[in-house]
N, C-alpha and C positions, 0 to 999 in steps of 0.2 A: 674474299667473297667475288662469289659471281654477281655481275652488275643485275637489279629489276631491269634493266633500260634494256637489256639484251632480250632480243626475243624470246619469249614464252610458248612454248603449244598450248593452245587450245581445246587439245584432244582430249578433253578428259575422260570418257569411256576407255580411253588406254591405259594399262597401269603404268607404265615407263613413263606417259606423262603425268600422270599425278602425283608418283614417286619424287622427279624432275620440281615437280612443282613447291612440294612439302621440303625438302632439298633449300629450294631458294627463300620457302619463310623461314625458316629454321634462321639458313644465316642472315636475315634481315630483322629477324628479334635478337640474335646475338649484337649485333650492329648497333642496337636502338642506342644505346647507352655510352656511345663514341662517337656518333653524331650529334648537329646541333638537330633542334626540333623541328625549323625548318625541311632539312634535308630528309628526318626520318617522315614528318609527315608527309612528304613527298613519294618516299618510297613503299610506303601505307597504302595511299590514295592509287600506285599503278600497279602495288599488286592485288589492292582488291579489287580495281578493272580487269586484271587478268581472269580473275577467280569468280566475277561476274558475268564475263562474256563468257566465258567457257560453261558455265551450269547452263548458260540461256541457249546453248547451242543442244545440250543434251536432255535439258528440263521436257519438251514435246515428247520424248521416246518415254521417259519416266512416269509421265503421267498418264501416255497411251496404253500403257502396258503392269498398269498393278494388278493386274485380275490374274497376272499370270507370270508373277517377279516368279523370279531366282534367286540362289544366293546370290551371283553377281550384281543382280539388282541391290539386292541388300544392303554389301559393300558397297556401293557405288553412292548410297541415299547415307548411309552414316558417315563416308570421305566426305559428301560436300558439309554435312551439321559440324562435323570437326574443322574443318577448314575455317567456318563461319566464327564456331567457335574461339578458335586459334587468331582468327584476326580481328575478333572483335577484346579479344584482353590486351592484345597488341596496341589495340587505340585506347585501350580507357590505363593502359603503363604510360601511353606517350602525356596522352592529356595531363594527366597527374602531376607528371614531372612539370609539363607546363605552367600550369596553375601555380605549381608551389616557387616559378619564378615570376609570377607576373607577366604571364607574356602576355602575346599577338592578341586582341579578343575576336578574331578574327579565324586565327589558325585554330584557335581553341572550339571554335564551332564547328572547323570541320573536321575535328578530329570528336566531336559529342557525336556529330551526326554518324561519323562511324564507326564509332562503336554503339550505337543504338541498332541501326541498321542490320548491322552485321548479330548481336542480339537476338532480333528480329528471321533473320533467313535463317539462324542457327533452329530456333524454336518449330518453322519451317518443316524442317528438314527430318528434324529429329525423331526418330524409331524408338525412343525408347522412355519407358516413362520415369521419370526423377525429380525429384527436389531442386527447383531453379535457386539461385542465390540471387535477389530481385535489388538488395541494397545499393550495389554498384550503381545499378537503372534507376533507382530515386533520387542517388546522389548528383548523377549528368542534371536530371532535372531542377534539382533544388539549386544548383548554383548558380543558372542560367538562369531561374527565374527569382533567385535573388539577383544576378545583374541585370536582370527586365531585357536578356537576349533570349529568350525563350520562343518569341513570336518574330524573329527575326527571320526573313524568307533567305533561305537558301537552294542553289542549286545543288542535286544530288544527279547521279546515273544511276540506274535499278533496271536491270531485266535491259539493257541495252536503251532505256529512253530518258530523256532529260526531267526530269521534275522538280517542280519550287516545290519546297515543303521548312518547314521551320523543326527546331530542337522539339517543342509540345508535338507534333503531329507524329512525330519519328516515335516519340514514348509513348502516346497512348495504340498505334500501331502495333508495335512491340507488344503491349501487353493484353489488348485484343487476339491478335494470333496466339498468346501464349494459352489464353483463357476459352476461346473455340480452337484450339488445335488440339488438345488434352484429350483427345476420345471421342467425341461427339463430331468430327466432321472427317472424312475421306481427306484421303493429300489432295485430292481432285477439287474438292469442296474449298478445303483450305487457299488454294490456288486463287477460286473465284473470290474467296474472301480478301485476298491482301488485293486483287485487282479494285475491287472495288473500294477499299480502306485507301488507295492514294487517288483514287476518283473522289474519295470526300475527304479528302485534307481541311479542307475549311472548317468542317464540321469538328473531328476534334480539336476542340477546343474547349479549356475546362476552368470553371470558378472554383473561387477559395469555398464559399460559403454554399452552404444545402440547397440546392433549389426550391425545393418542396415539390417536384415532380419526380419521378423518373431518373434514377441516375448511378452510373459505375466510380467506385469511389477506391480511390489509388493512398493509401497512408505515405506519406513520403518518410516518416521516422520508423516504418517498420521492413518488416520483410518476407513480404506475401504480395501475391497479385493483384487484380481489381476485385475488387466487393462490391456490395449489392450495399443502398440506401443510405444512411445517416450514421456518422461516428457516434457512439455513446459516450466514449469516453474522451477526454481532451489530446488534442493533437495537431501537429501539422498534416493535413488532409487537401488533396485538389477532387471537382467532383466533376465527371463529363455526361452532362446532362444529356440523357438519349433522343428528346423529341426531333433534334436534329440529324442522329441516325435515322429515325424512323422515317423521317421525311423522304429521306434518300434512297432507302429500301423501297417507299413507294413510289417513288420515281424509275427506280429498276422494274417492277410491275408492268406499271403504268407502258414502258419502252418495249417488255417483254411481249407485251397486251398487241404492239405497233409490228411487233417481228422482229425487232430491233435487241443486238446483244450489247449488253455492257458490260465492260466497253466494248469497242466495236474490233481492238484490233489486240493479239497478244495470244500468249496461250489459252485464254479463260475464255475468249471468244470462239475458241475449236471445243472447247467441252460441252458435254451434251447437255440440251435444257433441263435435262432433269437436275444434273448436280446445281444448278442456277438456281430451279425450286428448293431442293434441298435447304441449301445456303439461305433463303429468304423464310424457310417456315423455319430454321433454327432458330435466326434473327431475333423473328417473330416471337418465339415462344421465351428466349432468356431477355426480350425486351417488358413484356408482359408481365414475368416473374421476376423484375427488378422493380416492377409497380406495387406489388404487393404487399401488405402488413408484414409477414413474416422474408421479411430481406435479408436479415444476417443468415449467413451460412451457419448452420447448424458445427460445433465443434467436433475432431475425429479424434479419435480413441483406437492406440491400437488393435485388433483384433485377439483373441486369445488362442491363436496360430491354432484353429480345430479343421481338422478335416470331413466336410459336409458333404453327403450324397446330394446332390442338385437334379432337379428334375425341371425340365427345359415344354413348354408348352402347355397348355389348357387338357389337353389330353392324358399326358404323363403327368401333369401335377393331381387331376383325379384318383387318375390308375395309382398312384403308389404314397401319396402325399395328404392330400384331402383325407378319401375314404378311408376310415381306420381300417389296421389291417393288423394283427398280434405280433409284436415284434420283441423280440426276447432283447433285451438292453447288454451289450457288447462291448469291447474296449476301443473300436471303432471310433467311439466320439472322443475317445481321451488320446493326447500325441504327448506322447512319452521326451523326454530329453531326449534322447539320442534319433527323435525325429525331429525335433527344433535342431540339434546339430548339424543333420542332414541337409535340411532347407536351406541353414546360413550358409553352412559351408559348400552349398551348390552341388551336392555329390550324387549325382543320378545312380550309381551303381550301390549305394546302400541298400540296404534289403527291407528298412524299413518302408522306401519308396516304390519297391516293387509290389506289394504286395497283391495275393491273389483273390484279383476282387471280379465279380461277377461284368463279365462285356459287355452289359445290355445297359450299365448301370456308368454313371459319371459320376466323381467327384472333386469339390475346391477346396482351396486354403484359404478362410478366413482372414484376414488380413488387415482391413481395420472399421470400425464400427462409430456410426453415429446417431443422433436421432430420428432422420429421415434417409437415412442408408447406409447399404454396406457397402464394402470392398472385397475382392476374392480375386485369388491367382490361381491359373489352370496350368494342369501340366500335359505337354501332349495332347491325345487324342480329347480329350476331355475340353477341351476348348472350340473343338471340331464342332461347327454347325450350331453355335451361341453370336446372334448376332445382336445389334443396337434396335430396339423397340421389341425384342423376346420377351415373353414370360417366363420368372423362373421361380421355384417353390424350394422350401429345403424345410428340415426343423432342427431346433436347436439339441433336442435330446428328446431321443425317445417317448410317447406322450405326452408333450406337449403339442399344441396347438401348431399349423403348421402357416410358416413364414412365406408371403408372396410379394415377389418383385416385378418391377420392368428393368429391363437393360438400358441401360440411357448413356453409358460409356464404356468401347473396348477397344483397348490400345495394348501396344507391348511393352511386357513387363520389364521388374527389376532387371533381368537377367534375360539372356538370349533362350529364344523357345517358352517363355512363359507368355501372360499374356493376364490381361490387369481386367476386371473386368467392373465400372461401378453402378451400383443398383441401387433403386430409389425403392423405397420398401412402401407397398399399396396396402398391404396389411399384416397384421401377426395375429391375428385369429379367425381365419378361413373357418367357412361352414358349409358342409354340402346339404344342398335341399332341392327335394326331385321338384322340376317343375313341368305338367299337362301342358302343353301348347293346344291351341282350344280357336279354331276360325267359327265362329257363329257356334254352333250345337255339338261341334264335328270336333273329337279328338282328332289331333294329328299324328302326336309322337308326344313321349313323355323322357327325361333325361336330365341328368343332374349335374347344376352348377354350382358355382360358388357363391355365397352369400357372404358379402363386406360388410359388417357392422361399421358404422361411423361412429365418431367419437362424441357426437352429440346426443345426448339421452333421445330428446322429441325424435328422432331417425329421421331427419331431415336427410344424411348425407351418406345412408345406407343404399347401398346398392349390389348387384350382381356383377362375377364374372363368369360372361357366355364367350359363344364365337361371334365374328364380327358380322354372321351370314345371318344372327338370328331375329336381332331389329326390326321387325316386319309392323308397319303399322297396322296391318289388317287381324294381329293376331294379340291375344290374349293369354295368361299363363295364371293357369291354378298351383295353390300351393296349399299344401297341405300341415300343419306342424300341429301335432296333439287330433284335438278334438276341435280344431278351426279350422278353417279354408277361407282363404285370401285367391282375388281373382287379381292381377295386376297385369299392367302395360308398362312396355317398357318406353322414357320419354327420354333426356340429356344422354349424350354420351358425356363420362367426365374424363376417362384416357381410355387411349387407345393403343396397340401398338400390331407388331407382326402377328394376323391371323386373331387379333383379342379384341374385347371391350368390357370397359368398364360404365357399363349403363346404370343409372337412375331409375326409377320407375315410380309410379302412382297404386294407389288401390283402386279399385272400379266397384266391387264390393267385396263384402266379407259376410259370411255366416258363422252362426255356435257363436257368436259376441254377447253380452249383455246389453251392447249399442245398438246389434241389429235387431235382439229380440224386443228393445225398448222401442226403437221404430217400427219394428210389425206393429204392437200392441196399440201405440199412438194412432198407427194409417186403419186399425182393427177400431177404433173407438170414434173417429169422424165424425160429424152429426151428415145426415143424408139430407139433402134440399133437393126438392122439387121444382121443377123453372115454370111461372103460369105462363101462360097467353103473352103474346105482347099489349094486348088491347088493355091488360090490369096495368095500367103503367105503373100507378102510384104501389101497389105490393110489390113492383117488381125493383121501383126505386128503394122500397125497404129491404127486399133483399140483397142488393150491394150494398147499403150502409151496413 
């Protein structure tokens, strides 16, 4: 076996260097059972340092060229992810052998830190959508918590910089990267988040009891990532209070207001300030959502494998989805067994996946469903142009109301060439209503918008989906429903995205209703008052009384 101590090139942009590193890594893996724990730990540490230094050299180029990535960039990113996965598995393998022999506690902490670090790095560089296996991660922390060593300070070199960390902070760094790196943030934004997490190490400290404030929860006896709120059933869980993280998020905002980037050095400091602002907004939304009453994530169920026509943007949804158009029911809404088999086998040449569709239409496959949203996968051109924040609509069956949702996640699908979309449901009962915009007594325009009925029977959650430039303070809108006419004014924005807003409204006046008629009759029956000259003060007092 070639010694790890022999100098390995760190020019990982070259395929031959990557191949040499893999050869050495496989040799180290095969020798782990033959050498003692001290030597295995040393070899893993040297190999990990080489990988970290090599990735640090090419990281800036990868982060700077994400808009024009080619297959070589994709292959390099996948290679980095794969190497960190293998390094994490090897570290965990040696760690388990050490614990079985009741080895040195300091050595165990070094191996645990390496396993957690490489797990987090693999999540950062992952380019595919997959279900992670979290139990080994939870087991590492659970063992150190049991021995009261989870907060022992450790020195670790990451991204070329020495850092003081704990097993607990590395554990929550990995889980936070997993939570926010699953389609909500771009690769540049994930790098910004990770740079902050290294700075926020003291805040990555958990408590065993629910703090009663917004918190993320890690179930150490389960196989899932971070969850929100208190655990209903019994079990071994840890809670990460978000107040400390929110305080540090606000510290970053204050530094940006003074023109200072956080951190001041490294790849993240060279990225555009827009990337930093996007991460701040994403963290704010996540922290606020964790503090709501509905903190439990809705359970997901497999989709029916339906191939659905999807409309993107408010204009397209109105033209093809909301406004009724006579449509014949066809077999396009049903998926035959041969189509399902073609999808499972990734057979792109199957005739079922080459249907002669209208090129102006796009079709997505429904993969999973929950009470709050949907998961879709798209192939080829059907995914083009759909981004996070877009409005999408579809019908489960012809004749049913249009379902409208907001794209909250876009990431690589389960296989090459596929894209996965996570969609938050806004309404499953969209209704078109024509509104006439007015300024004073002058009518400006007449357009059809989408009325979104709320769940509350009182109507206080009712809203309209409309272009984001329609909400003008000086405008009112007239809506006619049957014999009734309502004049409304838009107020609070309840949700928004690229080019659209979900706006609440208030009724300014209404005509044609019984209440309006009673009010008019009451005004007509009010007594007339004659005010006498000011000199007759006694009669004036009686009038006021």
